[in-house]
C-alpha positions in Angstrom: 0.0 0.0 0.0 1.1 3.4 -0.9 1.0 6.3 1.6 -0.6 9.5 0.4 0.7 12.6 2.0 -1.9 15.2 2.8 -1.0 18.7 3.5 -3.2 21.0 5.5 -4.3 24.1 3.5 -3.3 27.1 5.6 -5.0 29.7 3.4 -3.4 32.7 2.0 -2.3 35.8 3.9 -4.4 37.9 1.6 -7.5 36.0 2.5 -6.8 36.3 6.2 -6.2 40.0 5.9 -9.4 40.5 3.9 -11.4 38.6 6.6 -9.7 40.7 9.4 -10.4 43.9 7.5 -14.1 43.0 6.9 -14.5 42.1 10.6 -12.8 45.4 11.7 -15.1 47.5 9.4 -18.1 45.6 10.7 -17.1 46.3 14.3 -16.4 49.9 13.6 -19.7 50.3 11.8 -21.6 48.7 14.7 -19.9 50.9 17.3 -20.6 54.0 15.2 -24.3 53.1 14.9 -24.6 52.6 18.6 -23.1 56.0 19.2 -25.5 57.6 16.7 -28.5 55.8 18.4 -27.4 57.1 21.7 -27.2 60.7 20.4 -30.6 60.3 18.8 -32.2 59.0 22.0 -30.8 61.9 24.0 -32.2 64.3 21.4 -35.5 62.5 21.5 -35.6 62.9 25.3 -35.0 66.6 25.0 -37.7 67.1 22.4 -40.2 65.1 24.5 -39.5 67.3 27.5 -40.0 70.4 25.3 -43.3 68.9 24.0 -44.5 68.3 27.6 -43.6 71.9 28.5 -45.5 73.2 25.5 -48.5 71.1 26.3 -48.6 72.5 29.8 -48.4 76.0 28.4 -51.2 75.2 25.9 -53.4 73.8 28.7 -52.7 76.9 30.8 -53.7 79.2 27.9 -56.8 77.0 27.1 -57.8 77.2 30.8 -57.3 81.0 30.9 -59.4 81.4 27.7 -62.5 79.5 29.0 -64.6 82.6 29.2 -64.8 85.6 26.9 -63.6 88.1 29.6 -60.4 86.2 30.2 -59.8 85.9 26.5 -59.9 89.7 26.1 -57.5 90.1 29.0 -55.2 87.6 27.5 -55.2 89.2 24.1 -54.6 92.6 25.7 -51.7 91.1 27.7 -50.1 89.6 24.7 -50.6 92.7 22.6 -48.9 94.8 25.2 -46.1 92.5 26.1 -45.0 91.0 22.7 -46.1 93.7 20.3 -45.8 96.8 22.4 -49.3 98.0 21.7 -50.9 100.7 23.8 -54.5 101.9 24.2 -55.5 105.2 22.5 -54.5 108.2 24.7 -52.3 106.0 26.9 -48.7 107.1 27.7 -45.8 104.7 27.9 -42.7 105.6 29.9 -39.5 103.7 29.2 -36.7 103.6 31.7 -33.4 104.3 29.9 -31.2 104.3 32.9 -28.3 101.7 32.9 -29.2 100.4 36.4 -32.5 98.8 35.4 
């Protein structure tokens, strides 16, 4: 009987490098995605808090506007505060001193 020599195929260095490079890119991509997910979750949490604050403000305004008299007062308050409106014949004094 004749002996047959078998040699174990070790694979090429290029194949090993390609597999290692693919694994490194995969791990880097996975880590990068996890970082992005974490940032997006933080952003989502901030936005959800802002939504809750705005809903509270909306409820407060809705509550204050339940009757017509309150609505007129609210409109007047906003007109004076945000748009600097005044009633006819009314004088507005502005403090220009640097200490205010």
